[in-house]
N, C-alpha and C positions, 0 to 999 in steps of 0.2 A: 504494500500500500504506500502511496506517496507520502513523504514526510512534509507536512505543511505546518509551518510555525504560525505564531500570532501575527507577525508582520505581514505574511502572505495573506492571511485571512482578512486583515484590515484593508489591505490593498484591493482584494476582490470585492469586499463590501462597498468601498468607495466607488469603484468602477461600476458595480451593479446599481448603486443609487443614481449615478450620473447617467448611465445608459438606459436603464429600465424606468427609473423614476420612483419616488417614494410611494406613489399611489398604487402602482401595479406590482411593487416588490413582494408583498405577501403572497399574491397569486403565483408569481414566478417561483417563489421559494417552495410553495406547496407542490407545484408541478415538478420541480427538480427533486423534491423529497420522494414523490411517487415514483419517478423514474429510477432514482437510486434504490428504492425498496424493491422494485421489479428486478433490477440488475442483481441485487443481493440474492433474491429468491432464485433467479436463474443460475447464478454461479453456485449457490448452495446445492441446488438440484443436480447440476453437472458434477460437482465434487462428490456428492453422495453416490451417483451412478458410477463414477470412476473408481471410488473406493470399493463398491460392490464387485465391479469387474476384476479388480486386483485381488480381492479376497477369493473369488471363485477360481481365478488362475492359480493362486497359491494352494488352494485346496486340491485342485486337480493334480498339481505337481506333487503334493504330499501323498495323495492317494496312489499315484503311480509309483512313488518311492516305496510306500508301504506294501504295495502289491508285489514289487520286485523283491523286497526283503522277505516277505512271506513266502514267495515262490522259492527263494534260495533256501530258506529254513526247511520248507517241505521237501525239497529235493535232497537235502542233507539227511533228513530223518523221515523216510517214507513210512515207517511203521508207527509213527507217533513220537513219543518222548524218547530222548536218548536213554541208553541202558542204565546209566548211572544217575538218572534224574530222581530227585526226591519227591515223594508224594506230598501234595499240598494239604491233605487231610480232609478235603471236602467230601470225598467218597473213598471208602476203603478199596484197595486193589481188588479187581475182579467183580466189583459190584457196579452194575450199570446205573447211570443217572436216571431218576424218575422222569417219565414223559409228562408233558403238559396236560395230556388228556386223562391221565390216571388220577383218581381222587386222592387227596392227601390223607395221611393217617389220622389226623385229628378229627375229620368230619364223620368217619364211620367207626370210631373207637367204641367197642362195647363197654357199657357201664358208665357212659358219659352222663353227667347230671344236667339238670336244667340250668344251673349256674354256668356250667361249661358251655352249654349251647348259647346262653345269653352273652357270655364273654366273647364267643366266636362271632356272633352276629353283631356285636357292638351295642346291644341293648342291655341296660342294667336296671333292675327293679329295686325300688327302695323298700327295705323290710318294714319300715315304720308305716308305709302306706297300706300294707296288707293287714296290720294289726288294729287299725282304727275302728273296725266294726264290732268289737267285743262289747257285750252288754255291761253297763256300768252299775246296774242295780236300781237305777231310778226309772220310774214309769213316765209315760208321756203325759199323765194327768197332773204331774207336778208333785207327787207325793212320795 
């Protein structure tokens, strides 16, 4: 952005008053402000589009790099993990991972109580609300 100091602004203001005149100066300033606003919006839109294009190009480049690295690793170890690789502990060796279509062990566990079902479904009942209907010994006639 151009570096305009106070003396340059004063010179521009004096020339504007002489050329445009004090009567039409506010209208000219409004018009100039609108044009400057439109130019800023346009440059901002352009800059945003360029940034998006640069990010997409960088992502494509990184995806190609990751694909090449993955291909290299897969070609070095075609049977999976290397022989000396340590288990992560997520699943014991020889146990296949559960499939997404299989039900989880918590939903069909025999002996599950209503509290367990409520905890799984996210609903919790207040025990005080179920005890409020007990007779108190008073009758409706007030005696």
